[in-house]
C-alpha positions in Angstrom: -110.0 -77.9 -0.1 -112.8 -80.2 -1.2 -113.6 -78.0 -4.2 -109.9 -77.9 -5.3 -109.7 -81.7 -5.0 -112.9 -82.1 -7.1 -111.5 -79.7 -9.7 -108.3 -81.7 -9.9 -110.3 -84.9 -10.3 -112.4 -83.3 -13.1 -109.2 -82.3 -14.9 -107.5 -85.7 -14.5 -110.4 -87.9 -15.4 -110.6 -87.3 -19.1 -109.7 -89.3 -22.2 -107.9 -92.6 -21.5 -108.1 -92.2 -17.7 -111.9 -91.9 -18.0 -112.1 -94.9 -20.2 -110.1 -97.0 -17.7 -112.1 -95.7 -14.8 -115.4 -96.5 -16.6 -114.2 -100.0 -17.3 -113.3 -100.5 -13.7 -116.7 -99.2 -12.6 -118.6 -101.2 -15.2 -120.2 -98.3 -17.0 -120.9 -98.3 -20.8 -119.8 -96.1 -23.7 -122.9 -93.9 -23.3 -121.9 -92.9 -19.7 -118.4 -92.1 -21.0 -119.8 -89.9 -23.8 -122.0 -88.1 -21.3 -118.9 -87.6 -19.0 -116.8 -86.2 -21.8 -119.5 -83.7 -22.6 -120.4 -82.7 -19.0 -116.8 -82.5 -17.7 -116.0 -79.0 -18.8 -119.3 -77.4 -17.8 -119.0 -79.0 -14.4 -115.5 -77.7 -14.1 -116.7 -74.2 -15.0 -119.5 -74.4 -12.4 -117.0 -75.5 -9.8 -114.7 -72.6 -10.6 -117.6 -70.1 -10.3 -118.6 -71.7 -7.0 -115.0 -71.3 -5.7 -114.9 -67.7 -6.7 -118.3 -67.1 -5.1 -117.1 -68.7 -1.9 -113.9 -66.6 -1.9 -116.0 -63.4 -2.5 -118.5 -64.4 0.3 -115.7 -65.1 2.8 -113.6 -62.1 2.1 -113.6 -59.2 4.5 -115.0 -55.9 3.4 -112.2 -53.3 3.2 -112.9 -50.1 5.2 -111.3 -46.9 4.3 -109.6 -45.0 7.2 -110.9 -41.4 7.7 -113.3 -41.8 4.8 -110.4 -41.7 2.3 -111.5 -42.5 -1.1 -115.0 -41.2 -0.7 -116.4 -38.3 -2.8 -117.0 -36.3 0.4 -113.4 -36.6 1.5 -112.2 -35.0 -1.8 -114.3 -31.9 -1.1 -113.3 -31.5 2.6 -110.6 -29.0 3.5 -107.2 -30.3 4.5 
């Protein structure tokens, strides 16, 4: 849930919204330029991390009776 919220924040804070947020926080134009360049690579890394987390948390499927294995194709019915 946190990564999804971070991704949404990365998508929303661009362009004019980033400029207004930068003015509210008191950062300069250099920080906004860095943000505009770093926003998409950060979003890409976040997406990769979310997919890795899903892959890590997923259960390993187990075939019943060895179905789908090469040995099962050679065994008599």
